[in-house]
C-alpha positions in Angstrom: -13.5 -0.8 -4.8 -11.3 1.3 -7.1 -8.7 3.2 -4.7 -5.5 3.8 -6.3 -3.7 4.2 -2.4 -4.4 2.1 0.9 -5.7 5.9 1.9 -8.2 6.0 -0.5 -9.3 1.9 0.3 -9.6 2.9 4.1 -11.6 5.4 2.9 -14.0 4.1 1.2 -14.4 1.0 3.3 -14.9 3.5 6.6 -17.8 5.2 4.7 -19.3 1.9 3.9 -19.0 1.4 7.9 -15.7 -0.5 8.8 -13.9 1.0 12.2 -10.8 -0.2 12.1 -10.8 -3.3 9.7 -12.8 -5.9 7.6 -13.3 -9.3 6.3 -12.5 -9.3 2.3 -13.1 -11.9 -0.3 -10.1 -13.4 -1.7 -10.4 -10.3 -5.2 -10.7 -7.6 -2.7 -7.6 -9.2 -0.8 -5.2 -9.5 -2.9 -6.2 -6.1 -4.6 -5.4 -4.3 -1.4 -2.6 -6.2 -1.1 -1.2 -5.0 -4.1 -1.3 -1.4 -3.0 1.4 -1.8 -1.0 4.0 -1.1 -3.2 2.7 2.1 -3.5 2.9 2.9 0.2 6.8 3.7 0.2 9.9 2.7 2.5 11.9 -0.8 2.2 9.9 -3.9 2.3 11.3 -6.2 4.6 10.7 -10.1 3.7 11.0 -12.0 7.3 13.6 -14.8 6.8 12.6 -18.4 6.9 14.4 -19.0 9.8 12.0 -16.3 11.7 9.2 -17.5 10.4 10.0 -21.3 11.6 10.7 -19.3 14.7 7.0 -17.7 14.9 5.4 -21.1 13.8 7.1 -22.4 17.1 5.5 -19.6 18.8 1.9 -20.0 17.5 2.9 -24.2 17.9 2.1 -24.2 14.0 3.2 -27.2 11.2 6.6 -26.5 9.8 6.5 -24.5 6.8 2.8 -23.1 7.5 3.5 -19.4 7.0 5.1 -19.2 3.5 5.7 -15.5 4.4 5.1 -12.7 6.0 6.8 -9.0 5.0 7.1 -5.5 6.9 7.5 -1.8 6.1 9.8 0.0 9.2 8.7 3.3 9.9 10.7 5.7 8.8 13.8 6.0 9.9 13.8 2.6 11.8 14.5 0.2 9.0 17.4 -1.0 11.4 17.8 -1.5 15.4 20.8 0.2 17.2 21.7 -3.0 17.8 22.0 -4.2 13.8 19.0 -6.2 13.5 16.7 -5.4 10.8 13.3 -5.0 12.2 10.8 -8.1 11.1 7.2 -9.6 11.7 9.4 -12.1 14.3 9.0 -8.7 16.6 5.6 -8.6 16.5 4.3 -11.6 16.7 6.7 -12.2 19.5 5.4 -9.3 21.4 1.8 -10.5 20.7 2.0 -13.7 21.9 4.4 -13.1 25.4 2.0 -9.9 26.2 -1.0 -12.0 25.4 -2.0 -9.0 22.5 -4.8 -10.9 21.2 -5.9 -14.6 22.2 -3.4 -17.2 20.5 -6.4 -18.7 18.6 -7.0 -15.4 16.7 -3.0 -15.0 16.3 -3.0 -18.6 15.0 -6.1 -18.3 12.5 -4.9 -15.0 11.1 -1.1 -16.0 10.5 -2.5 -18.7 8.4 -5.5 -17.2 6.7 -8.1 -18.4 7.9 -9.9 -15.2 7.0 -8.7 -12.4 4.5 -8.4 -9.5 7.3 -7.1 -5.9 6.0 -6.7 -4.6 9.3 -6.4 -0.4 9.4 -3.0 1.2 10.4 -3.1 4.8 11.1 -0.1 4.8 13.3 1.7 1.8 12.8 2.5 -0.3 15.5 5.0 -0.2 18.0 7.3 -3.4 19.7 10.5 -4.3 20.9 13.2 -5.8 19.1 13.5 -9.5 19.5 17.3 -9.4 20.0 17.9 -6.1 22.3 14.2 -4.8 23.8 14.3 -1.7 22.2 11.3 -0.2 20.7 10.5 0.7 17.0 8.1 1.5 14.9 6.2 -0.5 11.4 4.1 1.4 9.3 2.8 -1.8 7.8 2.8 -5.8 7.8 1.7 -8.3 5.8 0.5 -12.1 4.7 -1.2 -13.5 2.5 -4.0 -13.4 3.7 -3.4 -10.6 6.4 -2.6 -7.1 6.2 -2.2 -4.1 8.9 -1.2 -0.8 6.8 
């Protein structure tokens, strides 16, 4: 794929039959992740303490998540309570509301498969501290991308 933006890449994958996402090989995943820097908005790396918390929620071994970043939607870079939204908010919501089967969440976070899930409207979740909702336009690990 010769796309230079995520929108072009999603369009190319959709033309080839993908509807909401696609599994990628390692090279295509690296290429897709490289396009995130052109998406705009501040990249927020989830702090190590919150990565450990996510590991606890998903019953993963300590230090099994090396990184997990988000791009908050415009104007939602900080919750009114002062918290900066991170992947913890998204994962905690997914776990507590059983958005996906726990095994699928675990497999996705640790990278069993390279998955690019197409985000058209972003993902809304409550702030882990105060419960107010916010939206992220994208989030990703080394092998999973919602963008």
